[in-house]
N, C-alpha and C positions, 0 to 999 in steps of 0.2 A: 598754336591756338586752334580755333575751330571746334572746340568742345570734345574732341576725341583724342587728345594727346595727354601725356602724363602731366603736363602743366595744369590741366583742368581749366585753362583759359578759353573763354568763348566770346563774351561780350563785355570786356572790362569798361568800367565807367569812370573810375578815378584811382589815383595812386598817391600814397604819402610815404615818406622815408622815416624810419625809426633809427636815429643815430646811435642809440645805446647798444642795440643788437646788430646794427649794420644790416637791416632788413628793409624790404619794401612791402607795403600792405596794399592790396588791390581789391576793389569792389568788382564783383562779377556775378553772372547768372548762368545756370546750367543751360545746356543746349535743348532745343525743343523736343527732340525725340529721345531724351534720356529718361531713366526711371522717375526722375523728379523734374519734369519740364519747367524751365524758366525759374527754378528755385534760386533765390538770392544766396550769395555766399561771400565770405571774406577769405582771401588767399594771402598767405605769408610766404615770401621768398627771400632767400639770401640775396643781398645786393649784387653779388658776383655771379648769380645763377645765369646760365646761358643754355640756349637750345631747348631740347625736349626734357626739361627738368621738373620733377614733381615739387609741389609746394612743401614747405616745412610743416605747415599746419593749415587746417581748413576749418573755418567756423561756419556751421550750416545746420539747419534742422529746426523742428518745431519749438524746442525749448529756448532757442536763441531769441525768438520774437522778431526775426528779421522781416516778417510779413511778405509782401510781394514787390516792394520797390525800395531802393536804397538811394539816399540823397547825399551821403558823404560819410567820411571817417576822419577822426582826429585822435591825437595822442597827447596826453599831458606828460612831458618828459621828466617831470619831477616825481609824480606819484606813479607813473607808468599806467595810469588808467586809460583804457581804450574806449572812445566814444563813437557810436554809430547812429546816424540819422536814418531811421527806417520808417516805412509807412505801409498802410493797407488801403487799397483803393475800394471805393464803393460808388460805382458809376463815375460821375464827374468829381466827386469829393475824395479827399485823401486824409485819413486819420494818421498823423505822424507821431513819432515818439523818439526820444533820445535814449539809447541803450548804453549802459555803463558797465564795462567789464573790468574787474579789478587789476588785471595785469596783462599787458599785451604779450608777454612771454609765455603765459600759460593758457591763453585763450585758444581753445581747440575743440573741435567736435560739436556735438549738440548739447551745449551748456547754456544755462540761464544767466542773464545779466544780474549783477549785484544790486542794481537799482535802475529805475526807469523814470524819465520825465515825460509825462503825458497828461492829457486832460484839457478841458475847455479854457482854463485860465492860462495855459502855456502859450497860446497863439499858434499851436501846431495842428489844430483841427482846421483843415483847409477845404474850401468850397469853390465851386465854379471853375474847375480845371486848374486851380493853383497847385503848385507842386514844389517839393523841397529841391534846392539846387546845390547846396554845399554846406560844409561844416569845417570849422577850423578852431584851433586853440590860440588864444591871445595870452601869451606867457607873461607879458608885461603887466597886464591888468588881472591876470588869474581868472579868466572867464572863457566861456565857450560861445562862439559866434555861429549863428544859423542863418542861411540865406533862403528866402522864400520868394519864388517868382509868381506874380499874380496872373501870369499867362494873358497879359493884356499890354499892348504896346504903349498905352498911356502910363503904365507904371503905378497906377493908383493902388493896386493890390499887392505890389512887391514890397518886401520889408526885410530888415535884418533884426534878429532877436539876439540878446545876450543873456546867458544864464551863468550864475555863480558856480564855483567848482563843486559844491556839495548839495546843490538843489536836487530834489527828488519829488516824485508824485506830481500832483496837479499844482505845479509851482508857477507863479507869475514871474516872467522875465523882468529883471530890474531895469532893463533898457530895451526899448523898441524904436527903431528908426523906420518910418514909413509915411506914406501919404503923398499927395500931389506935389507939395512944395519941395520934396527931396530931389526931384528930377529923375527918379528911378524909371528905367524902362524895363527891359528884360534883363534881370540880374543873374549873376552866377555865384561863384564861391567867394564869400567874404574873407578878408585876411587882415591881420594887424601888422602895422609897421613897427619893427623893433626899435626900442628906445635908443640903442647905440647909433642908429642912423641920424636921429635928431641931435644927439650930443655932438656928433661930428660936423654939425653945421649944415646938413642937407636941407633943413627947413629955412635957412637963411638965403 
């Protein structure tokens, strides 16, 4: 790591596993004195990669709409769509968006997403130092879960949003969990419990 190795690793923020291709997908940023200081990027590695090994693919550049901050990455294992929670900061505010790339296997270079979820109806326009904390795919309910931290220990601004698999543009999330009654404090990455755990009696 350190930004000057073949790995291109510098400041990784999260990682997910792609079981179909046996790869790991990593959120990272360029190092400060590079030609593109602190530019966000998504790195793809073979699961068995070791040492000073170059990534298989790198998603990075203006066309990607990664902005200047990344909140999470998720993968739909059935459609192979890759979802990225990205944002652009404006002072204390952050304008977030969910970028959808059609296939994790071919996502590489400075390419545009196939669709984008963004706009005031999405709940992704964040104010007052709120920031995106995580993204995950709920395979049981076929939906995308987004974590938003209100940057307040009271938790009143923290929330979880759920989007359908085919939503696009200025779409309203069909489910929002937030508010003082939730007991949310500073929250991180949301996740879904697989149905098979419940069938095996874990809930009993």
